[in-house]
C-alpha positions in Angstrom: -77.8 16.7 -65.3 -81.3 18.0 -66.6 -80.8 21.3 -64.8 -82.4 23.4 -67.1 -83.5 26.1 -65.3 -80.5 26.9 -64.1 -78.3 26.4 -67.4 -81.3 28.7 -68.8 -80.4 31.4 -66.2 -76.4 31.3 -66.8 -77.1 31.4 -70.6 -79.1 34.5 -70.6 -76.2 36.1 -68.6 -73.8 34.5 -71.3 -75.9 36.5 -74.1 -76.2 39.6 -71.9 -72.3 39.8 -71.7 -71.6 38.7 -75.4 -74.3 39.6 -77.0 -72.8 38.8 -80.7 -71.9 35.3 -79.8 -74.0 32.9 -82.2 -72.8 30.1 -80.0 -74.0 31.8 -76.9 -77.6 32.4 -78.9 -77.7 29.0 -80.5 -77.0 27.2 -76.7 -80.0 30.2 -75.0 -82.2 28.7 -77.9 -81.5 24.9 -77.5 -82.4 25.3 -73.3 -85.5 26.7 -74.6 -86.2 24.1 -76.9 -85.6 21.7 -74.3 -87.5 23.1 -72.0 -90.9 23.3 -74.7 -90.5 26.7 -75.1 -90.2 26.4 -79.5 -91.2 30.0 -80.2 -88.5 31.1 -78.0 -86.3 28.4 -79.2 -86.9 29.6 -82.9 -87.0 33.0 -82.7 -83.3 32.7 -80.8 -82.3 30.0 -83.5 -83.1 32.8 -86.2 -80.7 35.9 -84.2 -77.8 33.5 -84.2 -78.5 32.8 -87.8 -78.3 36.1 -88.2 -75.1 36.9 -86.2 -73.1 34.4 -88.4 -75.1 33.1 -91.7 -72.4 30.7 -92.5 -72.4 28.9 -89.3 -74.5 25.8 -89.1 -75.1 24.9 -85.6 -78.1 26.9 -85.3 -79.7 24.8 -88.6 -78.9 21.9 -86.6 -80.6 22.9 -83.8 -83.5 24.5 -85.4 -84.0 21.1 -87.5 -84.1 19.1 -84.4 -86.9 21.8 -82.8 -88.9 21.0 -85.7 -88.3 17.7 -85.8 -89.8 17.8 -82.5 -92.9 20.1 -83.2 -93.8 17.5 -85.9 -92.7 19.8 -88.8 -90.7 17.4 -91.0 -90.7 19.5 -94.0 -89.1 22.5 -92.4 -86.8 20.4 -90.3 -85.4 18.5 -93.4 -85.3 21.7 -95.0 -82.9 22.8 -91.9 -81.0 20.2 -91.5 -80.0 20.0 -95.5 -78.8 23.6 -95.1 -77.0 22.0 -92.3 -75.5 19.0 -93.6 -74.1 21.6 -96.7 -72.7 24.4 -94.3 -71.0 21.9 -92.1 -69.0 20.5 -95.0 -70.8 17.1 -94.3 -70.7 16.6 -90.8 -71.8 12.8 -89.7 -73.7 13.7 -86.6 -76.1 16.2 -89.0 -76.6 12.9 -91.3 -77.5 10.3 -88.7 -80.1 13.6 -88.1 -81.5 13.6 -91.4 -81.4 9.8 -91.0 -83.5 9.8 -88.0 -85.9 12.0 -89.7 -86.2 10.4 -92.9 -87.3 7.7 -90.7 -89.9 9.2 -89.0 -91.2 10.6 -92.1 -91.3 7.0 -93.6 -88.8 7.3 -96.1 -87.2 4.4 -94.5 -84.6 3.4 -97.5 -83.3 6.6 -97.4 -82.7 6.5 -94.0 -81.3 3.2 -94.6 -79.3 4.1 -97.2 -77.7 7.0 -95.0 -76.7 4.5 -92.3 -75.0 2.2 -95.0 -73.1 5.3 -96.0 -71.9 6.5 -92.4 -71.3 2.4 -91.8 -69.2 2.3 -94.5 -67.0 5.6 -93.8 -66.8 4.1 -90.0 -64.8 1.6 -91.8 -61.8 4.0 -92.7 -62.5 7.1 -90.8 -63.8 8.0 -87.1 -67.9 8.0 -87.6 -69.7 9.0 -84.4 -71.6 6.1 -83.5 -74.0 8.3 -82.4 -75.4 9.2 -85.4 -75.8 5.4 -86.2 -78.1 5.3 -83.4 -79.7 8.4 -83.9 -80.9 6.6 -87.6 -81.7 3.0 -85.6 -84.2 5.2 -83.5 -86.0 7.2 -86.4 -86.0 3.9 -87.9 -87.8 2.2 -84.7 -85.1 -0.4 -84.5 -84.4 0.7 -80.8 -82.7 -2.4 -79.5 -79.9 -1.9 -82.1 -80.1 1.7 -81.5 -79.3 1.3 -77.9 -76.3 -1.3 -78.9 -74.8 1.5 -80.9 -75.5 4.7 -77.9 -73.3 2.4 -75.7 -70.5 1.9 -78.2 -71.0 6.1 -78.6 -71.0 6.6 -74.4 -67.9 3.7 -74.1 -66.1 5.9 -77.1 -66.7 8.6 -74.9 -68.6 10.5 -77.7 -69.6 13.6 -76.2 -72.7 13.8 -78.0 -74.9 11.3 -75.8 -73.6 13.2 -73.0 -75.0 16.1 -73.8 -78.0 15.1 -75.3 -79.6 11.7 -73.6 -81.1 13.1 -70.5 -82.3 16.8 -72.0 -83.2 16.8 -76.0 -86.7 16.1 -76.2 -86.1 13.8 -79.3 -85.3 11.1 -77.0 -88.6 11.6 -74.4 -90.2 8.5 -75.9 -87.7 6.4 -75.0 -87.3 7.4 -71.2 -89.1 4.4 -69.9 -87.2 2.3 -71.7 -84.9 0.2 -69.2 -81.5 0.4 -71.2 -82.3 4.3 -71.5 -82.2 4.7 -67.3 -79.5 1.9 -67.6 -77.1 4.8 -70.2 -78.1 7.2 -67.5 -76.5 5.3 -65.1 -73.5 4.2 -66.8 -72.9 7.9 -67.1 -73.4 9.0 -63.7 -76.6 10.7 -65.0 -78.8 9.0 -62.9 -78.5 7.2 -59.3 
C-alpha cells in the first residue's frame, strides 16, 4: 500500500523481538531502501548476510539496491551470488536480465529472456521475471503485457513490488502503471 513509515516501525519492532532473524533483517533493509535510505539498507543487508550466509534473499535485495543507486558492477556481483545461492531462481534471473538491459548488454538480457520463456513452456516461470527483463531493455509495452499476466496469475511479486520498489519509479507516469495499481486495489 506504500505505507512505508508504518511498515518501517513494525519491522524495527520485529527485529527487536527476533534479532537473529535474517528474514526480519532483510525486510527491514528493504524498507530502508524503499525509503531512499541506502546506507542504512546496505548495512542491514550485511547484517542479514551475517545471520545466514547461505541465504540468497539479502543478496538479491542488495543487488536491487545497488541497481537503483547506479552501481551496476556491484549489483551484478550480488545478483550472481543470489542466483547461485537460490539454486537458480527465475526471479533473480529476471533481475539479472533487467540489469543487463540497463547496462546496455542487450544480447545477454535477450538470452536470459529467451531462456525464461523456453523454461515457461515446460515448467512454471514467474511472468514477473520476464516482465523485469523487458523493463530493463526499455520495452515498456511488452513489460506491462507480462506484468499484467503476472497479476492475472496472482503472482505475489507484483503486489509486493509495484508500489514500493524504487526500480519502478521511472514508470510512475505511465498510464498502464496506474491501471495495474487499480486492478490490484492498490490505488483508488
